Structure formats: C-alpha cells, structure tokens
C-alpha positions in Angstrom: -0.2 -0.1 0.0 2.6 2.2 0.6 3.5 2.5 -3.2 0.1 4.0 -3.7 0.9 7.1 -2.0 4.2 8.2 -3.3 4.4 11.0 -5.5 6.9 12.0 -8.2 9.6 14.1 -7.7 8.4 17.6 -9.1 5.3 17.4 -7.4 6.6 16.2 -3.7 7.6 19.0 -1.9 4.1 20.9 -2.9 2.0 17.7 -1.7 3.8 16.3 1.2 3.6 20.3 2.6 -0.3 20.2 2.2 -0.5 16.7 3.3 1.7 17.6 6.9 -0.4 20.7 7.1 -3.8 18.3 7.0 -2.5 15.8 8.9 -2.5 13.7 6.3 -0.2 10.4 6.6 0.6 7.2 5.6 -2.0 5.9 8.4 -4.5 8.3 7.7 -4.3 7.2 4.1 -4.7 3.9 4.5 -8.0 4.1 6.4 -9.3 6.5 4.1 -8.3 4.0 1.1 -10.9 1.7 3.2 -14.0 4.5 2.0 -13.4 3.3 -1.8 -16.1 0.4 -1.4 -18.6 2.5 0.0 -17.8 5.6 -1.9 -17.6 3.3 -5.4 -20.9 2.3 -4.7 -22.0 6.1 -4.1 -20.4 7.7 -6.8 -23.0 6.8 -9.7 -26.2 8.1 -8.1 -24.2 11.2 -6.6 -23.3 11.7 -10.1 -26.5 11.1 -11.9 -27.8 14.1 -9.7 -24.6 16.3 -10.0 -25.4 16.6 -13.7 -28.9 16.8 -13.3 -28.4 19.7 -11.2 -26.0 21.3 -14.0 -28.2 20.9 -16.7 -31.3 22.9 -14.3 -28.9 25.6 -13.8 -28.8 28.4 -16.7 -25.1 29.6 -15.2 -23.6 26.1 -16.1 -25.6 24.3 -18.5 -24.2 25.0 -21.4 -20.9 24.1 -20.7 -22.6 20.6 -21.4 -23.7 20.4 -25.0 -24.3 16.8 -25.4 -25.3 13.6 -23.1 -22.0 12.0 -24.4 -20.7 14.7 -23.4 -21.9 14.0 -19.8 -21.0 10.9 -20.0 -17.5 11.4 -21.1 -17.0 13.8 -17.8 -19.1 11.6 -15.2 -16.7 8.8 -16.3 -13.1 10.7 -15.6 -14.8 12.8 -12.6 -15.8 8.9 -11.1 -11.8 7.9 -11.5 -10.6 11.0 -10.0 -13.1 11.1 -7.2 -11.3 7.4 -6.6 -8.2 8.6 -6.9 -8.9 10.9 -4.4 -10.5 8.2 -1.5 -7.6 6.2 -2.4 -5.2 8.2 -1.1 -3.0 7.9 -4.4 -1.9 11.3 -5.2 1.3 10.9 -7.2 1.7 12.1 -10.8 -1.1 11.6 -12.3 -2.8 12.9 -9.4 -1.4 16.4 -9.8 -1.6 16.2 -13.4 -5.3 15.2 -13.6 -6.4 17.7 -10.9 -3.9 20.5 -12.1 -5.6 19.8 -16.1 -9.3 20.4 -14.8 -8.1 23.6 -12.8 -6.7 24.6 -15.8 -9.5 23.6 -18.0 -12.1 25.4 -15.7 -10.2 28.5 -16.3 -9.7 28.3 -20.3 -13.6 27.5 -20.0 -14.5 30.3 -17.9 -16.2 28.3 -15.1 -16.1 30.3 -11.8 -14.8 28.3 -8.7 -17.8 28.8 -6.9 -19.8 26.7 -9.0 -16.6 23.9 -9.0 -17.0 24.1 -5.0 -21.0 24.0 -5.1 -20.5 20.7 -7.6 -17.9 19.5 -4.9 -20.4 19.8 -2.1 -23.2 17.9 -4.0 -21.2 14.8 -4.6 -19.4 15.0 -0.9 -23.3 15.5 0.8 -24.1 12.1 -1.0 -20.8 10.6 0.1 -21.2 11.7 3.7 -24.7 10.4 3.8 -23.8 7.0 2.3 -20.8 6.9 5.2 -23.0 7.9 8.0 -25.4 5.0 7.0 -23.4 2.3 6.7 -21.2 3.4 9.6 -23.4 4.5 12.1 -23.5 2.5 15.5 -26.3 0.0 15.2 -27.5 -2.3 17.9 -27.7 -5.8 17.5 -30.1 -8.1 19.3 -28.0 -11.4 20.7 -29.5 -15.2 21.9 -31.8 -15.6 24.4 -31.1 -14.1 27.5 -28.2 -12.1 26.7 -28.1 -7.8 26.3 -27.9 -6.5 22.8 -24.6 -5.5 21.6 -23.9 -1.8 19.7 -21.6 -2.8 16.4 -20.1 0.1 15.1 -17.7 2.6 15.7 -18.4 5.8 16.3 -14.8 7.6 16.7 -14.1 5.6 13.4 -16.8 7.3 11.9 -15.8 10.7 13.0 -12.3 10.1 11.6 -13.0 8.8 8.2 -15.9 12.1 7.8 -12.4 14.4 8.5 -10.2 12.5 6.4 -12.5 12.5 3.7 -13.5 16.3 4.2 -9.5 17.1 4.3 -8.8 14.9 0.8 -12.2 16.6 -0.5 -10.6 20.1 0.3 -7.3 19.3 -0.5 -8.4 18.0 -3.9 -10.6 21.6 -4.4 -7.7 24.0 -3.2 -5.5 22.1 -5.5 -7.9 22.5 -8.6 -8.5 26.2 -7.4 -5.1 27.1 -7.4 -4.0 25.6 -10.5 -6.9 27.3 -12.2 -5.9 30.7 -10.3 -2.0 30.1 -11.4 -3.2 29.3 -15.4 -5.3 32.8 -15.1 -2.3 34.6 -13.6 -0.6 33.2 -16.5 -3.0 33.9 -19.0 -3.0 37.3 -17.2 0.8 37.6 -17.5 1.3 36.5 -20.9 -1.4 39.3 -22.0 0.6 41.7 -20.0 3.5 41.1 -21.8 2.1 41.1 -25.5 0.5 44.2 -24.1 3.1 46.1 -23.4 4.8 44.9 -26.4 2.1 46.3 -28.2 1.7 49.2 -26.8 5.1 49.8 -27.0 5.2 49.1 -30.9 1.6 51.4 -30.9 3.7 54.2 -28.8 6.5 54.6 -31.5 4.1 54.6 -34.7 2.0 57.5 -32.7 5.2 59.2 -31.9 5.6 59.1 -35.6 1.7 60.1 -36.2 2.7 63.1 -33.9 5.5 64.0 -35.9 3.4 64.0 -38.9 3.9 60.7 -40.8 0.5 59.2 -41.4 2.0 57.1 -44.7 3.8 55.0 -42.1 2.6 51.4 -42.2 1.1 49.4 -39.1 3.6 47.1 -37.9 3.4 43.1 -38.6 4.1 42.3 -35.2 1.8 44.5 -34.1 -1.0 42.4 -36.2 0.0 39.4 -35.2 0.4 40.2 -31.5 -3.1 41.9 -31.7 -5.0 42.5 -34.4 -7.9 44.5 -33.1 -5.4 47.0 -32.5 -3.3 46.8 -35.8 -6.6 46.8 -37.4 -7.7 49.7 -35.2 -4.2 51.7 -35.6 -4.6 50.7 -39.3 -8.1 52.5 -39.3 -6.8 55.4 -37.1 -4.4 56.2 -39.8 -6.9 56.1 -42.9 -9.2 57.9 -40.3 -6.5 60.9 -39.6 -5.4 60.7 -43.1 -8.9 61.2 -44.3 -9.5 64.0 -41.5 -6.5 66.1 -42.2 -7.1 65.5 -46.5 -10.7 66.9 -45.3 -9.3 69.0 -42.8 -6.9 70.6 -45.7 -9.4 70.9 -48.4 -11.6 72.8 -46.1 -8.9 75.3 -45.0 -8.2 76.0 -47.9 -12.1 76.6 -48.5 -12.2 78.4 -45.7 -9.7 80.9 -46.5 -11.2 81.7 -49.6 -14.5 82.0 -48.6 -13.2 84.0 -45.9 -11.5 86.4 -48.3 -14.6 86.3 -50.3 -17.0 87.2 -47.4 -14.6 89.8 -46.0 -14.8 91.6 -49.5 -18.5 91.3 -49.2 -19.0 92.4 -46.4 -16.7 95.4 -46.9 -19.0 96.8 -50.2 -21.4 96.0 -47.8 -20.2 98.1 -45.5 -19.8 100.9 -47.6 -23.2 100.7 -48.3 -24.9 100.2 -45.4 -22.8 103.6 -44.4 -24.3 105.4 -47.6 -27.7 104.0 -46.4 -26.7 105.3 -42.7 -26.0 108.5 -44.1 -29.0 108.7 -46.6 -31.4 107.4 -43.4 -30.0 111.0 -41.4 -30.5 113.1 -44.0 -34.4 111.3 -44.5 -34.8 111.2 -40.7 -34.1 115.2 -40.5 -35.7 116.0 -43.2 -38.6 113.8 -42.3 -37.8 116.3 -38.8 -38.6 119.1 -40.9 -41.6 117.9 -42.3 -43.2 117.0 -39.1 -42.7 120.3 -37.5 -44.2 121.9 -40.9 -47.0 119.7 -41.0 -47.8 120.2 -37.1 -47.9 124.2 -37.9 -50.0 123.4 -40.7 -52.3 121.7 -38.4 -52.0 124.4 -36.0 -52.9 127.1 -38.9 -56.0 125.1 -40.2 -57.2 125.2 -36.3 -56.8 129.0 -36.4 -58.3 129.4 -39.8 -61.5 127.4 -38.9 -61.8 129.3 -36.0 -61.6 132.4 -37.7 -64.3 130.8 -40.4 -66.3 129.9 -37.4 -66.3 133.8 -36.7 -66.7 134.9 -40.1 -70.0 132.6 -40.0 -71.1 134.1 -37.1 -70.4 137.8 -38.8 -72.0 136.8 -42.3 -75.4 135.6 -39.6 -75.2 139.3 -38.3 -75.0 140.7 -41.4 -77.4 138.8 -43.1 -79.8 140.3 -40.0 -78.8 144.0 -40.6 -79.6 143.3 -44.7 -82.9 142.1 -43.5 -83.0 144.5 -40.9 -82.2 147.6 -43.7 -84.6 145.6 -45.9 -87.6 146.0 -43.9 -86.8 150.0 -43.5 -86.5 150.1 -47.1 -90.2 148.5 -47.8 -91.2 151.2 -44.8 -89.7 154.4 -46.7 -91.2 152.7 -50.1 -94.5 152.7 -48.6 -93.9 156.3 -46.7 -93.0 157.5 -50.7 -96.7 156.2 -51.8 -98.4 157.6 -49.2 -96.2 161.0 -49.7 -97.2 160.8 -53.8 -100.6 160.3 -52.7 -100.4 163.9 -50.6 -98.5 165.1 -53.4 -101.5 164.0 -55.9 -103.9 166.0 -53.5 -101.8 169.3 -53.1 -101.3 169.2 -57.1 -105.5 168.6 -57.1 -105.8 171.4 -54.8 -103.5 173.3 -56.9 -105.2 173.2 -60.3 -108.5 173.6 -58.4 -107.0 176.8 -56.4 -105.8 177.9 -60.2 -109.2 177.9 -61.5 -110.4 179.5 -58.7 -107.7 182.1 -59.3 -108.9 182.3 -62.6 -112.5 182.6 -61.9 -111.2 185.3 -59.6 -109.7 186.9 -62.3 -112.8 186.9 -64.6 -115.1 188.1 -62.2 -112.6 191.1 -61.2 -112.4 192.0 -64.9 -116.3 192.5 -65.1 -115.9 194.9 -61.4 -113.5 196.7 -63.4 -111.9 199.6 -61.2 -113.3 198.0 -58.1 -112.3 194.6 -58.7 -108.7 195.4 -60.2 -107.6 195.0 -56.3 -108.8 191.3 -56.3 -107.2 190.8 -59.8 -104.2 191.0 -58.4 -104.8 189.0 -55.6 -106.5 186.5 -57.7 -103.4 187.4 -60.1 -101.1 185.9 -57.2 -102.7 183.1 -56.3 -102.8 182.0 -59.5 -99.7 182.5 -59.8 -98.7 180.9 -56.1 -101.1 177.9 -57.8 -99.0 177.4 -60.5 -95.5 177.4 -58.3 -97.1 174.6 -55.9 -98.4 172.8 -58.7 -95.0 173.1 -60.2 -93.7 172.1 -56.7 -95.9 169.7 -56.6 -94.8 168.4 -59.6 -91.1 168.2 -58.7 -91.7 166.7 -55.5 -93.9 164.0 -57.1 -91.0 163.5 -59.6 -88.3 163.5 -56.7 -90.7 161.0 -54.6 -91.4 158.8 -58.0 -87.6 158.8 -58.1 -87.0 158.0 -54.6 -89.8 155.2 -54.7 -87.6 153.9 -58.1 -84.1 154.4 -55.6 -86.2 152.6 -52.7 -87.9 149.8 -54.9 -84.0 149.0 -56.4 -82.6 149.5 -52.6 -85.3 146.9 -51.7 -84.1 144.5 -54.5 -80.3 145.1 -53.9 -81.3 144.3 -50.2 -82.4 141.4 -51.4 -79.5 140.7 -53.2 -77.7 141.5 -50.5 -79.3 139.2 -48.7 -79.1 136.3 -50.6 -75.2 136.9 -51.2 -74.7 137.3 -47.8 -76.7 133.8 -47.1 -75.0 132.1 -50.3 -71.7 133.3 -48.5 -72.7 132.5 -45.3 -73.3 128.6 -46.7 -70.0 129.2 -48.7 -68.0 130.4 -45.3 -70.0 127.4 -43.5 -68.8 125.3 -46.3 -65.5 126.5 -46.4 -65.5 126.1 -42.3 -66.1 122.2 -42.3 -63.8 121.7 -45.3 -61.1 123.6 -43.1 -62.6 122.0 -40.2 -62.0 118.5 -42.1 -58.6 119.7 -43.3 -57.7 120.4 -40.0 -58.7 116.9 -38.7 -56.7 115.5 -41.4 -53.7 117.8 -40.7 -53.7 116.0 -37.2 -54.0 112.9 -38.5 -51.2 113.7 -41.0 -49.2 115.1 -38.2 -49.4 112.0 -36.1 -48.8 109.7 -39.3 -45.6 111.6 -39.9 -44.3 112.1 -36.2 -44.9 107.7 -36.6 -42.9 107.4 -39.6 -40.5 110.1 -38.0 -40.1 107.6 -35.2 -40.5 104.3 -37.6 -37.7 105.9 -40.0 -35.5 107.0 -36.8 -35.8 103.7 -34.8 -35.0 102.0 -38.7 -31.6 104.2 -38.9 -31.0 103.0 -35.0 -31.5 99.2 -36.1 -29.1 100.4 -39.3 -26.6 101.8 -37.4 -26.5 98.5 -35.3 -25.8 96.6 -38.1 -23.4 98.3 -39.3 -21.8 97.6 -35.9 -22.8 94.2 -36.0 -21.5 94.0 -39.4 -18.3 95.5 -38.5 -17.4 92.9 -35.9 -18.6 90.3 -38.8 -15.6 91.5 -40.7 -13.2 91.9 -38.1 -14.1 88.0 -37.2 -14.2 87.6 -40.7 -10.4 88.9 -40.7 -9.6 87.1 -37.8 -10.7 83.5 -39.3 -9.1 84.4 -42.3 -6.3 84.5 -40.8 -7.4 80.9 -38.0 -7.9 79.2 -41.9 -4.1 80.4 -42.9 -2.9 78.9 -39.7 -4.6 75.7 -40.1 -4.1 75.4 -43.6 -0.5 75.8 -42.6 -0.3 73.6 -39.7 -2.1 70.4 -41.8 0.8 71.2 -44.6 2.8 69.6 -42.5 1.7 66.5 -42.4 2.0 63.6 -44.8 -0.9 61.9 -46.4 -1.3 58.8 -48.4 -2.7 59.4 -51.6 -5.3 56.3 -51.5 -6.2 58.3 -48.4 -10.6 58.0 -48.2 -12.5 61.1 -47.0 -13.1 61.8 -43.3 -16.7 60.9 -43.2 -15.9 57.0 -44.8 -12.9 56.8 -42.6 -14.6 57.3 -39.6 -17.4 55.5 -40.4 -14.8 52.2 -40.8 -13.3 53.0 -37.8 -16.6 53.3 -35.7 -18.5 50.4 -36.7 -15.5 48.3 -38.8 
C-alpha cells in the first residue's frame, strides 16, 4: 500500500507540505482508502444527481452540450474521485487536478460552481458513510444483552479524512486555475506591453505628422484588433487631415470672399446710414411743418367760424335794412298820394283864381285889387303845382330808388346768405383739413419714429457687420494658420475621405 501513496519528485514538495499541514500521513491515507468500496457504490447516483442539477442551472448548463459529453465527464470524474479516496496523490493525480483547474480557467468556469458541485457530491458520500458506519443495536441470543455494532470514533475520523482529502483536491484545482489565469494574465500583459510599445512608437511618428507609415506586422500578430484599429486610425486621420486641408483652403477662400463682400456691404450700409440720417432730419422738418399747418388750420377754422357768425349778423342787418326800406317805400307811396292831393288843390286853386280874375275884370276898377290878388293866388297855385310836380318827380325817383334798394337789399341778403353758406362749407372743409392735418401730423410723427428706429437699427447692423468683418478677418487668419499646420502632415494619396474613414473606424 505504500507504493500507492508515493508521488513524483517534481510534485512531492507541494503535496508533502499540504499533506503534513492537513495531518494526512500514511496511516490516515490507509484509513481513507478503506472508504473506496462504499464511495464507489455511491458515486454513480451522486454524479447523476450532480449533472441533473447542472442541466437545470442556466449559468453552467451551456458547458455541456450533449449527453455524450456529460457521460465522458462523469466517467473521468468517477475515476478522479477514486484516486482522491484511495489516497493516490501521485503524478497522475497531480496532472489530473492541474488539468481540471486549467480547463476551468480556459472555459471560464468560476470556482464557486466547482466548489458547489463538489459539495453536492460530498453530501451524497457523507450520507452513505454515515448510514453505513453509524452505530447500530444488534440483538443477541436469548437471555443476552443487545450489542452495539459500529465505531463512532472511526466514523468521525473517516468523515474528517474525507473532508480533508476533498478540500485538498478542490484547493489544488482552484490553485491550478488561479495559476493558469495568472499565467494568461502575465502573458497578456507582456503581449500588451510589447503591443503598446510598438503602438507608442507608431503614435510618436503620427505626432510628427507621419500618416503614411504602415502598421507593424508584429503588432498585427500580437493584437490583430489593435493593429486593425491603428490602421483605421491612420486612414481616419489621413482622411480627416485631407478633409481639414480642403476645408481650410475653402474656408480661407470663402473668408476672403466674405470679407470683400462684407466690406462692400459695409460701404453701402454707411451710405444708407447717411441717407437715413438725412431722411430723418427731412422728416423732422416735415413733421414740424405739418404740425404748424395743423395749428394754422385750427386757427383758420376758428376764424371761419367767427366769419360765419359775422355773416349771420350781416344777414340779419340786411334783413332789417330791407324792412326799413320797405317802410320808406310805403311812406313814399303815401307822400305821392299827398302830393297828388296838393297838385289837385293847386289845380282847383288855379281855376278859382282864374274865375276870380274873370269876376274882377267884370267888376272893373272895383275889382282891380281883387284881380291882383287873384293873379298872385293863381301864380302861387302855379308855383305850388310846379313844386308838387317836382316833389312828385323826386318822390317817384325816390320810390324807384327805394325799389332798387329793396332789390339790392334782397340781393345782398341772398349774397350774404350764400356767402354764409359758402363760409360754412369752407369752415367744414377747413375742419376736415384740420382733422386730416392732425391725423397726417400723427402719421408723420409715427413715420419719423419708425424712420429713426430704422436708422438706429441700421447703425446697430452696421456695428454688427463691422464686428463680423473683424471676425471674418480673424477667421481668415486662423484658416491660414490651420492650413499651414495641416500641410505639415504626410498623408497617403489613396486615403479615403474623412466621413467614410470615420465610419469604418467606428463600425468596422
């Protein structure tokens, strides 16, 4: 049995240290080997339950894609458990447990699942050992006391040895997995350092403006993804620099054109500002004139209203004069009648004087004195008749003049009435003119404010345009500097444009 517990020289130090620490000497390993029979009987069912549990657990079920693969793994696991219980911690065992740990590391199986799986198998084994070795009461013959069969202390020792052996196995497997991961990590770090060193050299060349270099083949082999990414970086930067160069040239050209156009616009805007200032001053003068016209129109409207009132009073006076003239006409008629009576009396007096003269002539000398009186009366009657005729003539002329005066007064009344109406119409027109002048003054004032605001906006626009010209000049200078900078880069002739290169770099 001693030979079954020997190990190869290259693993003896590690195994011996662990066995001594766990207290697993030759005697303990011999006692552990005594459990091979019961464990061999228990393992098939334990492994079946274990793989059933695996198939029901999504996190680990994908490691076994077929029943054949599960059967193969179960067979190897069965043999490995027999080695553990047999205490054969030799070179074969060490290689097996190391292979198990390395395999777990490579497929990405976490130690927690390996430990959990072993705990399920250990549960079955412990239960079988306890059922088999637990002390039992056995009845003896008649009159004898029952006997207790089974050694409790041995059971405890067996379970302790089993736990130590399985813990040693899991520790070796997990350590192998961790060592493999550390080795892989170290190798990856070395390859990463070498790749980063080559990448740093290439990036230094890029920093110097060299975009025509090729990616080192060693870099492609050590890190294909990094090599491909750097190749895309070169293409992307080359396309970017080419696009920036073209854009800078276009910006510089456009900047000059924009600057020239802006300067022309600035000159035109300055002319507009000057013209607007003139318009503003002119509109201000027009506003003052319109306001003065509006004020004068108001005064004229007031004067016309006063004139209408005076015309009304004149019409009343003419009407009164017409009434007075009509009264004079009536009086003249009465005077004509009286003069007619006087004329008739003069005629009768003349006839009487003539008769008196005839009678005086008949009387002779006695009637001479009376004849003289009669002659004087007759002469007086003649003069009275002549005076009456003259008065009648004058009265007739006066009546005609009065009639003319009445007609003229009527005409004057009509003229004054028409004049009043005309003045009233003129007043209405002047009122409308005054209202229109006030509206026009308000609108002209609004035009003045809008024109002033337009002039201010134009001045602000001119200031903004001036700043824009400055910015355009600065942009022109910056684009020239940018063009000088990108000209220092060496770019591949077949470098794709920036857009496609960037798309490849992001999604390729």
